[in-house]
C-alpha positions as semicolon CSV with decimal commas, in nm:
position;residue;x (nm);y (nm);z (nm)
1;M;-1,196;-2,487;12,793
2;T;-0,953;-2,220;12,739
3;E;-0,954;-1,870;12,821
4;I;-1,035;-1,775;12,473
5;D;-1,324;-1,989;12,416
6;K;-1,495;-1,819;12,711
7;L;-1,431;-1,499;12,623
8;R;-1,604;-1,620;12,280
9;Q;-1,910;-1,798;12,425
10;R;-1,935;-1,478;12,693
11;L;-1,940;-1,235;12,363
12;K;-2,205;-1,498;12,219
13;N;-2,429;-1,470;12,511
14;V;-2,409;-1,085;12,528
15;D;-2,702;-0,877;12,444
16;R;-2,663;-0,659;12,093
17;N;-2,738;-0,341;12,286
18;V;-2,387;-0,375;12,509
19;I;-2,133;-0,144;12,374
20;E;-1,908;-0,255;12,632
21;Y;-1,732;-0,564;12,777
22;R;-1,565;-0,574;13,133
23;M;-1,311;-0,861;13,257
24;T;-1,117;-0,939;13,572
25;V;-0,735;-0,872;13,613
26;T;-0,695;-1,267;13,630
27;E;-0,866;-1,302;13,351
28;A;-0,749;-1,073;13,155
29;H;-0,387;-1,189;13,250
30;R;-0,452;-1,529;13,181
31;L;-0,600;-1,441;12,826
32;V;-0,298;-1,260;12,760
33;Q;-0,085;-1,549;12,877
34;E;-0,252;-1,730;12,604
35;F;-0,183;-1,530;12,359
36;E;0,204;-1,522;12,407
37;Q;0,145;-1,867;12,398
38;L;0,003;-1,912;12,073
39;E;0,276;-1,636;11,901
40;K;0,545;-1,847;12,064
41;E;0,428;-2,137;11,889
42;L;0,390;-2,000;11,538
43;K;0,723;-1,860;11,572
44;E;0,846;-2,203;11,682
45;K;0,676;-2,379;11,392
46;P;0,894;-2,473;11,114
47;Q;0,875;-2,316;10,760
48;V;0,773;-2,514;10,452
49;Q;1,038;-2,512;10,210
50;V;0,824;-2,585;9,878
51;E;1,113;-2,707;9,587
52;L;0,970;-2,671;9,230
53;N;1,065;-2,917;8,975
54;E;1,155;-2,828;8,623
55;P;0,856;-2,962;8,428
56;T;0,965;-3,255;8,213
57;I;0,978;-3,180;7,857
58;T;0,822;-3,422;7,605
59;I;0,939;-3,458;7,291
60;T;0,645;-3,587;7,067
61;Q;0,691;-3,640;6,696
62;I;0,391;-3,653;6,405
63;L;0,385;-3,978;6,244
64;D;0,250;-4,000;5,904
65;G;0,140;-4,273;5,690
66;G;0,457;-4,349;5,591
67;V;0,593;-4,416;5,927
68;F;0,427;-4,747;5,990
């Protein structure tokens, strides 16, 4: 379980009247490292480029009874 998941689970288990949550220095360092790793992954993720294709123009002609 990642540190973020551990923190989420602990916060779910906390009583609603609690206004402060403390963590150990080791837990805080691990959490910061995990955030830094996620930031690096987001920066390294290649950007997706979307090319817009020109819509094709369809020429329609009105057919009257004399064309058949």
